[in-house]
Backbone as JSON, one array per atom type, in Angstrom:
{
  "sequence": "XXXXXXXXXXXXXXXXXXXXXXXXXXXXXXXXXXXXXXXXXXXXXXXXXXXXXXXXXXXXXXXXXXXXXXXXXXXXXXXXXXXXXXXXXXXXXXXXXXXXXXXXXXXXXXXXXXXXXXXXXXXXXXXXXXXXXXXXXXXXXXXXXXXXXXXXXXXXXXXXXXXXXXXXXXXXXXXXXXXXXXXXXXXXXXXXXXXXXXXXXXXXXXXXXXXXXXXXXXXXXXXXXXXXXXXXXXXXXXXXXX",
  "N": [[-5.55, 14.13, 14.89], [-4.86, 11.07, 16.55], [-7.12, 9.17, 18.57], [-6.04, 7.26, 20.18], [-2.79, 5.92, 20.29], [-2.5, 3.06, 19.26], [-1.0, 1.11, 17.91], [2.42, 1.11, 16.93], [4.92, 1.65, 14.44], [7.43, 1.28, 11.81], [7.6, 2.16, 8.42], [9.3, 1.08, 5.56], [11.47, 0.88, 2.62], [9.67, 1.36, 0.52], [7.48, 1.46, -2.35], [5.35, 3.37, -4.36], [3.22, 2.57, -6.85], [1.19, 3.66, -9.3], [-1.72, 3.41, -11.3], [-3.74, 5.12, -13.57], [-7.24, 4.83, -13.93], [-10.52, 4.22, -15.32], [-13.19, 5.66, -13.48], [-15.49, 4.03, -13.19], [-14.5, 1.47, -13.2], [-13.35, 1.13, -10.68], [-15.55, 1.74, -9.03], [-17.31, -0.41, -9.28], [-16.22, -2.32, -7.66], [-16.4, -1.58, -5.03], [-17.6, -1.57, -1.62], [-20.96, -1.02, -0.3], [-21.64, 2.3, 0.76], [-19.26, 3.54, 0.24], [-17.68, 5.7, -2.14], [-16.11, 6.47, -5.29], [-13.03, 8.18, -5.24], [-11.69, 10.77, -7.18], [-9.23, 12.24, -9.35], [-8.85, 14.86, -11.43], [-10.73, 13.62, -13.08], [-9.93, 10.97, -13.15], [-9.78, 7.76, -11.61], [-7.69, 5.8, -9.39], [-5.65, 2.9, -9.24], [-3.48, 1.42, -7.01], [-0.39, -0.22, -6.53], [1.47, -1.29, -3.88], [4.39, -2.13, -2.57], [6.22, -2.79, 0.43], [8.1, -2.7, 3.56], [6.97, -3.49, 6.74], [8.1, -2.52, 9.74], [9.15, -3.38, 13.01], [6.57, -3.56, 14.37], [4.4, -2.87, 16.92], [2.42, -2.87, 19.93], [1.96, 0.17, 21.72], [4.52, 0.89, 24.03], [5.41, -1.7, 24.25], [8.41, -3.51, 24.08], [9.47, -5.1, 21.97], [8.83, -5.88, 18.59], [6.93, -7.07, 15.69], [8.13, -7.71, 12.36], [7.63, -7.53, 8.9], [7.36, -8.07, 5.32], [5.03, -6.37, 3.16], [2.49, -6.29, 0.67], [0.26, -4.43, -1.16], [-2.87, -3.9, -2.89], [-4.63, -1.12, -3.76], [-7.13, 1.51, -3.61], [-8.68, 4.79, -3.87], [-11.03, 6.54, -1.94], [-14.2, 8.12, -1.13], [-15.81, 8.39, 1.95], [-18.07, 7.84, 4.78], [-16.71, 9.01, 6.95], [-14.98, 10.71, 5.76], [-12.37, 11.27, 3.22], [-10.36, 8.45, 2.11], [-8.42, 5.37, 2.08], [-9.08, 2.38, 0.31], [-8.56, -0.99, 0.61], [-8.05, -3.55, -1.65], [-6.66, -5.94, -1.52], [-4.21, -7.39, 0.66], [-1.03, -8.65, 1.0], [1.08, -10.54, 3.06], [4.11, -11.6, 4.63], [3.92, -13.16, 7.11], [2.65, -15.26, 9.38], [1.39, -14.88, 11.9], [1.03, -12.08, 11.89], [-0.76, -11.78, 9.74], [-2.99, -13.17, 10.72], [-3.66, -11.59, 12.96], [-4.18, -9.11, 11.75], [-6.38, -9.73, 10.11], [-8.21, -10.46, 12.05], [-8.35, -8.37, 14.07], [-8.31, -5.97, 12.6], [-9.91, -6.45, 10.46], [-9.11, -6.55, 7.83], [-8.42, -7.45, 4.39], [-6.18, -9.46, 4.46], [-3.64, -11.68, 3.24], [-1.74, -14.66, 3.41], [1.63, -14.8, 2.38], [4.62, -15.74, 0.62], [7.55, -14.02, 0.74], [10.32, -12.28, -0.59], [12.66, -9.93, 0.16], [15.23, -7.85, -0.75], [18.31, -5.98, -0.92], [20.0, -5.44, -3.71], [22.34, -4.0, -4.12], [23.29, -2.99, -6.5], [21.98, -2.27, -9.75], [21.4, -3.29, -12.89], [19.31, -2.65, -14.52], [18.6, -0.02, -14.15], [18.08, 3.16, -15.54], [18.81, 6.39, -16.89], [19.57, 9.7, -15.71], [20.41, 10.58, -12.34], [19.37, 8.4, -10.95], [19.51, 6.35, -8.12], [21.15, 3.71, -7.98], [22.39, 2.19, -6.04], [20.61, 2.05, -3.97], [18.66, 0.32, -4.67], [15.82, -1.86, -4.48], [14.83, -5.21, -4.33], [11.87, -6.87, -4.66], [9.94, -9.59, -4.15], [7.02, -11.48, -4.28], [4.8, -14.14, -3.44], [1.62, -15.37, -3.24], [0.33, -17.6, -0.81], [-1.89, -18.32, 0.55], [-4.43, -20.37, 1.8], [-7.17, -21.23, -0.22], [-7.39, -18.74, -1.45], [-7.28, -16.49, -4.29], [-4.62, -16.93, -6.64], [-1.71, -14.89, -6.5], [0.96, -12.9, -7.65], [3.98, -11.03, -7.47], [6.78, -9.34, -8.67], [9.49, -7.32, -8.61], [12.01, -4.82, -9.18], [13.16, -1.84, -7.81], [14.08, 1.64, -7.49], [15.11, 4.82, -6.07], [14.91, 7.75, -8.12], [15.46, 10.48, -8.43], [15.21, 13.83, -7.04], [14.47, 14.35, -3.56], [11.23, 15.12, -2.23], [8.49, 16.75, -0.59], [5.09, 16.07, -0.85], [3.04, 18.55, -2.32], [0.2, 20.1, -0.88], [-2.91, 19.32, -2.37], [-1.8, 18.44, -4.74], [-1.21, 15.87, -7.27], [0.61, 13.78, -6.33], [0.16, 14.12, -3.55], [-2.57, 13.48, -3.34], [-2.41, 10.76, -3.9], [-0.8, 9.66, -1.92], [-0.86, 10.94, 0.63], [-2.71, 9.94, 2.78], [-4.71, 9.26, 5.52], [-6.53, 7.58, 6.57], [-8.42, 4.56, 6.48], [-10.77, 2.32, 4.98], [-12.75, -0.61, 5.51], [-14.66, -3.52, 4.77], [-16.76, -5.56, 6.7], [-18.28, -8.66, 7.83], [-21.64, -9.21, 6.71], [-21.79, -6.83, 5.35], [-21.06, -4.69, 6.9], [-19.45, -1.59, 7.52], [-16.22, -0.47, 8.29], [-13.83, 1.76, 9.85], [-10.48, 2.92, 9.99], [-7.79, 4.76, 11.51], [-4.69, 6.38, 10.86], [-1.46, 7.83, 11.66], [1.15, 9.98, 10.76], [4.18, 11.78, 9.91], [4.33, 14.08, 7.08], [4.91, 12.43, 3.93], [8.19, 11.79, 2.65], [9.12, 11.75, -0.55], [10.49, 10.35, -3.6], [10.94, 10.57, -7.13], [10.76, 7.5, -8.96], [12.38, 4.63, -10.45], [11.48, 1.57, -11.98], [11.51, -1.93, -12.56], [9.15, -4.05, -13.39], [8.59, -7.28, -13.25], [6.69, -9.25, -12.88], [3.23, -9.17, -12.16], [0.35, -9.98, -10.88], [-1.7, -8.99, -9.39], [-3.88, -7.4, -10.16], [-5.5, -9.11, -11.77], [-6.03, -11.07, -9.83], [-7.78, -9.74, -8.23], [-9.95, -9.3, -9.8], [-9.76, -7.32, -11.76], [-9.15, -5.9, -15.0], [-5.98, -5.62, -16.67], [-4.53, -2.48, -16.23], [-4.22, 0.16, -18.68], [-1.27, 1.73, -20.05], [1.69, 3.23, -18.52], [2.77, 3.03, -15.07], [2.62, 5.65, -12.56], [5.37, 6.39, -10.61], [6.69, 6.37, -7.33], [9.24, 6.49, -4.96], [9.42, 5.78, -1.54], [10.67, 7.29, 1.35], [11.82, 6.0, 4.57], [9.41, 5.95, 7.27], [7.92, 6.82, 10.39], [5.05, 5.43, 11.9], [1.85, 5.59, 13.43], [-1.05, 3.85, 14.61], [-4.55, 3.62, 15.23], [-7.14, 1.54, 16.73], [-9.61, -0.08, 14.67], [-12.93, 1.14, 13.95], [-16.47, 0.69, 13.91], [-18.33, 2.18, 11.31]],
  "CA": [[-4.89, 13.41, 15.98], [-5.46, 9.8, 16.93], [-7.62, 9.06, 19.93], [-5.08, 6.43, 20.9], [-1.73, 5.35, 19.45], [-2.6, 1.66, 19.67], [0.14, 0.43, 17.32], [3.49, 1.93, 16.37], [5.74, 0.87, 13.5], [8.14, 2.03, 10.79], [7.47, 1.66, 7.06], [10.52, 1.34, 4.79], [11.65, 0.19, 1.33], [8.38, 1.43, -0.12], [7.23, 1.96, -3.7], [3.99, 3.63, -4.79], [3.04, 2.42, -8.3], [-0.23, 3.99, -9.51], [-2.26, 3.42, -12.65], [-5.02, 5.81, -13.76], [-8.28, 3.97, -14.5], [-11.86, 4.81, -15.36], [-13.84, 5.54, -12.17], [-16.46, 2.93, -13.15], [-13.74, 0.26, -12.89], [-13.21, 1.06, -9.23], [-16.85, 1.79, -8.37], [-17.95, -1.72, -9.29], [-15.58, -3.2, -6.68], [-16.48, -0.98, -3.7], [-18.78, -1.93, -0.81], [-21.93, 0.05, -0.07], [-21.19, 3.33, 1.7], [-18.07, 4.19, -0.28], [-17.71, 6.13, -3.53], [-14.78, 6.62, -5.87], [-12.35, 9.48, -5.22], [-11.02, 10.97, -8.46], [-8.36, 13.39, -9.56], [-8.95, 15.26, -12.85], [-11.57, 12.66, -13.78], [-9.38, 9.62, -13.1], [-9.56, 6.99, -10.39], [-6.36, 5.2, -9.41], [-5.31, 1.66, -8.57], [-2.09, 1.48, -6.58], [0.32, -1.39, -6.02], [2.42, -0.72, -2.92], [5.23, -3.05, -1.78], [7.06, -2.14, 1.44], [8.36, -3.5, 4.75], [6.48, -2.99, 8.01], [9.19, -2.84, 10.65], [8.98, -3.13, 14.45], [5.16, -3.31, 14.65], [4.18, -3.26, 18.32], [1.59, -1.99, 20.75], [2.74, 1.2, 22.4], [5.1, 0.48, 25.29], [5.98, -3.05, 24.14], [9.76, -3.26, 23.58], [9.84, -5.89, 20.81], [7.7, -5.96, 17.67], [6.99, -7.88, 14.48], [8.54, -7.09, 11.11], [7.38, -8.38, 7.74], [7.03, -7.37, 4.08], [3.63, -6.31, 2.78], [2.18, -5.86, -0.69], [-1.18, -4.21, -1.23], [-3.56, -3.27, -4.01], [-5.48, -0.15, -3.09], [-7.7, 2.61, -4.36], [-8.96, 5.95, -3.03], [-12.48, 6.6, -1.84], [-14.9, 9.01, -0.21], [-16.64, 7.6, 2.85], [-18.82, 8.59, 5.79], [-15.8, 9.75, 7.83], [-14.07, 11.52, 4.95], [-11.61, 10.52, 2.22], [-9.49, 7.43, 2.66], [-7.91, 4.27, 1.25], [-9.77, 1.09, 0.37], [-7.64, -2.05, 0.21], [-8.63, -4.72, -2.3], [-5.97, -7.09, -0.95], [-2.92, -7.15, 1.3], [-0.27, -9.88, 1.14], [2.13, -10.35, 4.05], [4.9, -12.8, 4.91], [3.95, -13.4, 8.54], [1.41, -15.95, 9.69], [0.76, -14.22, 13.04], [0.6, -10.76, 11.48], [-1.95, -11.93, 8.9], [-4.11, -13.54, 11.58], [-4.03, -10.43, 13.78], [-4.77, -8.07, 10.88], [-7.7, -10.18, 9.68], [-9.1, -10.51, 13.2], [-8.53, -7.1, 14.75], [-8.51, -4.85, 11.69], [-10.88, -6.86, 9.45], [-8.55, -6.24, 6.52], [-8.27, -8.65, 3.55], [-4.79, -9.92, 4.42], [-3.39, -13.04, 2.79], [-0.39, -15.16, 3.67], [2.48, -14.84, 1.19], [6.07, -15.94, 0.76], [8.11, -12.79, 0.18], [11.77, -12.09, -0.48], [13.05, -8.53, -0.03], [16.68, -7.69, -0.59], [18.96, -4.85, -1.58], [21.06, -6.05, -4.53], [23.56, -3.19, -4.11], [23.38, -2.36, -7.81], [20.88, -2.72, -10.59], [21.72, -3.0, -14.28], [18.13, -2.17, -15.21], [18.39, 1.41, -13.92], [18.49, 4.04, -16.63], [18.49, 7.8, -16.69], [20.37, 10.4, -14.72], [19.84, 10.81, -11.02], [18.89, 7.19, -10.31], [20.42, 5.85, -7.09], [21.12, 2.26, -8.14], [22.85, 1.57, -4.81], [19.49, 1.91, -3.04], [17.64, -0.51, -5.31], [15.15, -2.89, -3.68], [14.19, -6.32, -5.05], [10.7, -7.32, -3.88], [9.26, -10.7, -4.84], [5.98, -12.01, -3.4], [3.93, -15.17, -4.0], [0.56, -15.67, -2.27], [0.2, -19.03, -0.49], [-3.03, -18.4, 1.46], [-5.38, -21.41, 1.4], [-8.47, -20.8, -0.71], [-7.36, -17.39, -2.01], [-6.76, -16.45, -5.66], [-3.17, -16.81, -6.78], [-1.2, -13.54, -6.79], [2.42, -12.86, -7.68], [4.57, -9.74, -7.79], [8.25, -9.4, -8.69], [9.96, -6.04, -9.16], [13.16, -4.11, -8.62], [12.91, -0.41, -7.92], [15.08, 2.49, -6.85], [14.85, 6.25, -6.23], [15.45, 8.26, -9.4], [15.29, 11.93, -8.49], [15.37, 14.57, -5.8], [13.44, 14.17, -2.55], [10.28, 16.2, -2.1], [7.28, 16.53, 0.19], [3.98, 16.39, -1.73], [2.31, 19.78, -2.08], [-1.25, 19.89, -0.72], [-3.69, 19.49, -3.6], [-1.12, 17.88, -5.9], [-1.49, 14.46, -7.51], [1.31, 12.93, -5.36], [-0.51, 14.19, -2.25], [-3.81, 12.72, -3.46], [-2.1, 9.33, -3.96], [0.02, 9.16, -0.79], [-1.16, 11.56, 1.92], [-4.01, 9.41, 3.21], [-4.55, 8.9, 6.93], [-7.74, 6.86, 6.95], [-8.75, 3.46, 5.59], [-12.06, 1.67, 5.18], [-12.82, -2.02, 5.2], [-16.0, -4.07, 4.93], [-16.81, -6.8, 7.45], [-19.4, -9.55, 7.52], [-22.94, -8.56, 6.65], [-21.7, -5.53, 4.71], [-20.73, -3.62, 7.85], [-18.31, -0.79, 7.12], [-15.34, -0.07, 9.4], [-12.84, 2.78, 9.51], [-9.3, 3.0, 10.83], [-7.03, 5.99, 11.35], [-3.25, 6.32, 11.1], [-0.84, 9.15, 11.85], [2.6, 10.08, 10.51], [4.62, 13.02, 9.29], [4.18, 14.0, 5.61], [5.86, 11.58, 3.23], [9.29, 12.24, 1.81], [9.07, 10.91, -1.75], [11.38, 10.6, -4.72], [10.59, 9.84, -8.35], [11.34, 6.16, -8.92], [12.47, 3.77, -11.63], [11.13, 0.21, -11.58], [11.34, -3.02, -13.53], [8.12, -4.94, -12.85], [8.69, -8.51, -14.04], [5.44, -9.98, -12.73], [2.23, -8.5, -11.33], [-0.97, -10.54, -11.13], [-2.63, -8.5, -8.38], [-5.12, -6.93, -10.79], [-6.31, -10.27, -12.14], [-6.46, -11.74, -8.61], [-8.87, -8.96, -7.63], [-11.03, -9.15, -10.75], [-9.57, -6.17, -12.63], [-8.32, -6.0, -16.19], [-4.7, -4.91, -16.56], [-4.69, -1.09, -16.68], [-3.4, 0.64, -19.79], [-0.27, 2.75, -19.78], [2.74, 3.02, -17.52], [2.4, 3.59, -13.77], [3.33, 6.75, -11.92], [6.18, 5.71, -9.61], [7.33, 7.15, -6.28], [9.97, 5.77, -3.91], [9.09, 6.38, -0.25], [11.67, 7.19, 2.41], [11.24, 5.4, 5.78], [8.55, 6.85, 8.03], [7.31, 6.27, 11.6], [3.6, 5.44, 11.76], [1.02, 5.11, 14.54], [-2.39, 3.46, 14.17], [-5.57, 3.35, 16.23], [-7.98, 0.39, 16.39], [-10.69, 0.3, 13.76], [-14.24, 1.32, 14.55], [-17.58, 0.57, 12.97], [-18.83, 3.48, 10.86]],
  "C": [[-5.63, 12.11, 16.29], [-6.0, 9.87, 18.35], [-6.64, 8.27, 20.79], [-4.07, 5.86, 19.92], [-1.61, 3.87, 19.84], [-1.44, 0.82, 19.13], [1.15, 1.46, 16.82], [4.38, 1.06, 15.51], [6.54, 1.83, 12.63], [7.9, 1.36, 9.44], [8.72, 2.03, 6.28], [10.5, 0.55, 3.48], [10.38, 0.23, 0.49], [8.39, 1.98, -1.54], [5.74, 2.2, -3.85], [3.96, 3.53, -6.32], [1.55, 2.58, -8.6], [-0.58, 4.03, -10.99], [-3.58, 4.19, -12.65], [-6.01, 4.88, -14.44], [-9.6, 4.73, -14.54], [-12.55, 4.63, -14.01], [-14.83, 4.38, -12.08], [-15.77, 1.6, -12.83], [-13.64, 0.05, -11.39], [-14.57, 0.96, -8.55], [-17.49, 0.42, -8.26], [-17.4, -2.65, -8.21], [-15.67, -2.67, -5.25], [-17.71, -1.46, -2.95], [-19.73, -0.73, -0.7], [-21.39, 1.02, 0.98], [-19.95, 4.06, 1.26], [-18.28, 4.58, -1.73], [-16.29, 6.42, -4.0], [-14.28, 8.05, -5.67], [-11.57, 9.62, -6.52], [-10.15, 12.21, -8.42], [-8.37, 13.69, -11.06], [-9.69, 14.21, -13.67], [-11.09, 11.22, -13.73], [-9.48, 9.04, -11.69], [-8.18, 6.35, -10.5], [-6.37, 3.87, -8.67], [-3.83, 1.69, -8.26], [-1.58, 0.15, -6.08], [1.45, -0.87, -5.15], [3.15, -1.83, -2.18], [6.08, -2.25, -0.78], [7.3, -3.12, 2.58], [7.79, -2.77, 5.96], [7.44, -3.46, 9.09], [8.81, -2.49, 12.09], [7.53, -2.74, 14.79], [4.86, -3.78, 16.07], [3.16, -2.34, 18.97], [2.48, -1.01, 21.51], [3.21, 0.7, 23.76], [5.69, -0.91, 25.28], [7.35, -2.94, 23.48], [10.13, -3.99, 22.29], [8.61, -6.04, 19.91], [7.94, -6.92, 16.53], [7.52, -7.06, 13.31], [8.23, -8.04, 9.97], [7.1, -7.53, 6.51], [5.53, -7.41, 3.83], [3.51, -5.81, 1.34], [0.68, -5.63, -0.76], [-1.61, -3.61, -2.55], [-4.64, -2.39, -3.42], [-6.1, 0.81, -4.09], [-8.1, 3.69, -3.36], [-10.45, 6.26, -3.11], [-12.91, 7.8, -0.99], [-15.82, 8.16, 0.63], [-17.31, 8.45, 3.9], [-17.94, 9.43, 6.71], [-14.82, 10.63, 7.08], [-13.3, 10.66, 3.96], [-10.68, 9.51, 2.87], [-9.06, 6.43, 1.6], [-8.85, 3.08, 1.41], [-8.82, 0.04, -0.18], [-8.42, -3.2, -0.43], [-7.97, -5.99, -1.79], [-4.67, -6.62, -0.34], [-2.25, -8.5, 1.5], [0.9, -9.64, 2.09], [2.81, -11.67, 4.37], [5.06, -12.97, 6.42], [2.62, -14.01, 8.96], [0.66, -15.27, 10.85], [0.22, -12.85, 12.64], [-0.66, -10.8, 10.63], [-3.16, -12.25, 9.76], [-4.59, -12.36, 12.42], [-4.73, -9.38, 12.93], [-6.16, -8.46, 10.42], [-8.69, -10.14, 10.84], [-9.39, -9.16, 13.81], [-8.88, -5.95, 13.81], [-9.47, -5.18, 10.54], [-10.42, -6.54, 8.03], [-8.32, -7.53, 5.73], [-6.81, -9.04, 3.35], [-4.72, -11.37, 3.98], [-1.93, -13.41, 3.06], [0.38, -15.26, 2.36], [3.9, -15.21, 1.58], [6.74, -14.8, 0.02], [9.6, -12.73, 0.43], [12.08, -10.62, -0.81], [14.54, -8.41, 0.21], [17.14, -6.44, -1.3], [20.12, -5.39, -2.4], [22.35, -5.26, -4.55], [23.82, -2.48, -5.41], [22.27, -2.95, -8.66], [21.14, -2.31, -12.02], [20.54, -2.4, -15.03], [17.87, -0.69, -15.03], [18.87, 2.2, -15.12], [18.12, 5.47, -16.29], [19.32, 8.41, -15.59], [19.64, 10.54, -13.4], [19.33, 9.57, -10.31], [19.94, 6.66, -9.33], [20.37, 4.33, -7.1], [21.56, 1.54, -6.88], [21.76, 1.38, -3.78], [18.36, 1.06, -3.64], [17.1, -1.56, -4.34], [14.57, -3.93, -4.62], [13.1, -6.87, -4.15], [9.96, -8.38, -4.69], [8.29, -11.36, -3.86], [5.15, -13.04, -4.14], [2.91, -15.56, -2.94], [0.43, -17.17, -2.08], [-0.98, -19.27, 0.46], [-4.04, -19.43, 0.94], [-6.7, -20.79, 0.94], [-8.51, -19.43, -1.35], [-6.85, -17.43, -3.45], [-5.24, -16.29, -5.68], [-2.79, -15.36, -7.09], [0.32, -13.56, -6.68], [2.88, -11.48, -8.09], [6.08, -9.88, -7.7], [8.76, -8.14, -9.36], [11.25, -5.62, -8.48], [12.91, -2.63, -8.84], [13.95, 0.37, -7.12], [14.66, 3.95, -6.99], [15.56, 6.78, -7.46], [15.25, 9.77, -9.51], [15.41, 12.54, -7.11], [14.19, 14.32, -4.86], [12.52, 15.38, -2.52], [9.15, 15.78, -1.17], [6.09, 16.94, -0.67], [3.27, 17.69, -1.34], [0.83, 19.48, -1.88], [-2.0, 20.19, -2.01], [-3.05, 18.91, -4.84], [-1.51, 16.42, -6.09], [-0.7, 13.55, -6.56], [0.67, 12.96, -3.97], [-1.8, 13.38, -2.26], [-3.53, 11.22, -3.34], [-1.42, 8.8, -2.69], [-0.37, 9.73, 0.57], [-2.57, 11.19, 2.37], [-3.85, 8.83, 4.61], [-5.77, 8.15, 7.48], [-7.93, 5.7, 5.97], [-10.11, 2.88, 5.98], [-11.94, 0.2, 4.84], [-14.24, -2.51, 5.48], [-15.92, -5.4, 5.67], [-17.99, -7.65, 7.04], [-20.71, -8.78, 7.56], [-22.91, -7.18, 6.03], [-21.4, -4.39, 5.65], [-19.46, -2.91, 7.42], [-17.54, -0.33, 8.35], [-14.33, 0.96, 8.9], [-11.69, 2.72, 10.5], [-8.53, 4.27, 10.52], [-5.55, 5.71, 11.62], [-2.71, 7.74, 11.22], [0.65, 9.04, 11.54], [2.91, 11.45, 9.95], [4.36, 12.95, 7.78], [5.27, 13.12, 4.99], [7.02, 12.39, 2.65], [9.38, 11.26, 0.65], [10.2, 11.27, -2.71], [10.76, 9.98, -5.97], [11.32, 8.5, -8.34], [11.46, 5.57, -10.32], [12.16, 2.36, -11.16], [11.1, -0.71, -12.79], [10.36, -4.01, -12.9], [8.05, -6.18, -13.75], [7.41, -9.34, -13.98], [4.52, -9.19, -11.82], [0.85, -9.05, -11.69], [-2.0, -10.07, -10.11], [-3.94, -8.02, -8.99], [-6.04, -8.1, -11.11], [-6.85, -10.98, -10.89], [-7.63, -11.04, -7.95], [-9.97, -8.63, -8.63], [-10.94, -7.95, -11.66], [-8.83, -6.57, -13.9], [-7.02, -5.24, -15.95], [-4.88, -3.48, -17.05], [-3.77, -0.77, -17.85], [-2.34, 1.6, -19.28], [0.72, 2.35, -18.7], [2.32, 3.63, -16.18], [3.2, 4.83, -13.43], [4.04, 6.17, -10.71], [6.78, 6.7, -8.62], [8.0, 6.2, -5.29], [9.73, 6.51, -2.6], [10.23, 6.19, 0.74], [11.03, 6.62, 3.67], [10.47, 6.43, 6.6], [7.99, 6.12, 9.25], [5.81, 6.49, 11.55], [2.96, 4.96, 13.06], [-0.37, 4.81, 14.01], [-3.28, 3.23, 15.38], [-6.3, 2.07, 15.84], [-9.09, 0.85, 15.46], [-11.99, 0.39, 14.54], [-15.32, 1.14, 13.48], [-18.08, 1.96, 12.6], [-20.28, 3.66, 11.33]]
}
């Protein structure tokens, strides 16, 4: 349980795209105090595009909405397991400023276009819901930051399920804590709260993705594991120094 529901929001139009990588790849990019979390010997890098909708302090009637794109991994830290964000791109100047100031997260300003094309010729295979396809295109425009671009269309492609505890989908998605490093190497932790995810297998056409290179990683081998995320209500507390 959160000590305080400081922010409330809804996440929608989400895709989890995860690549298995050698743990040493991730370890070299983590701040002091965090270690790599693995599943069956693999670490994971995840690219997650989605829309943060109606973000507002509790009790405030009107909130912000903007698309976000993040590159993340999974770690063990002093307060338990959690997410470590290598970068977060968002199409909202105020939201980026607030997130960098209050949450000390590595947010960058981006120009992002999110739309529902209504159909998608690239969908293949039975069970794919082409009518729910999402086109997500992002281009980083933050002054002084490495260039990053992402362009993909994705859609649900299977039956809905809730990740079983201990399963790989649960390891990759059921995370309610994040860590971030501030100036001087100080480590901070934030907590979020939501119901378990409702996921679906996904199909995706990823036309461009330079997030790995922008964060100093080589392009991972193999195809990503894809999950489409149904909308979910989320609450977040303020971050605290570890």
